Steps between C-alpha positions, in 0.01 A plus 500: 500500500697188440860518629769340288819446693833484322702518812430171685677625818273798521200278434603267782551792739154639428301156469715281740623157422284260284505120491297231330518119516418266223444119532571263215515127536524326150319206635205679665467839334421574128639860542677699781260653755543816720470377854627795707577870444548803710640863534710651773510299821313208340755491216781501760337208686446298176880557409612417853293173507637396160859564618446296822360211300774515228249577235682663201423872436505683171485878465296629209318814561289501188390138565415565858292810405288277270473231758406740785200617294364140472259330742628226719447160331505654150686309231787696343373649169649377173669849447726422801587138411837574346618721800374247756662216298836683523469544878404129540801390291723716700368355830539147366859575416555650852354182658727272288814698591409478873470123471850465365 
């Protein structure tokens, strides 16, 4: 039976925290790539390391669900381009605001 969760808080309580990391360098990469992912304690460690290194975080439960099911090193599929593009634009704006 496939569970569909409508209450994200309840889902997090059952499955634990999830995190995924994507890398995209316009000069080096053709498309964003999944470079880290995890659930529970590993997700908490990923988030902690990002915060310690001032790496911007974006919460999007549906996106992370898709990214967590991918293999490390996989390119983001075209179906997720628009969502990932929105995240990348948000991060770029955050970085510009921090520089000012």
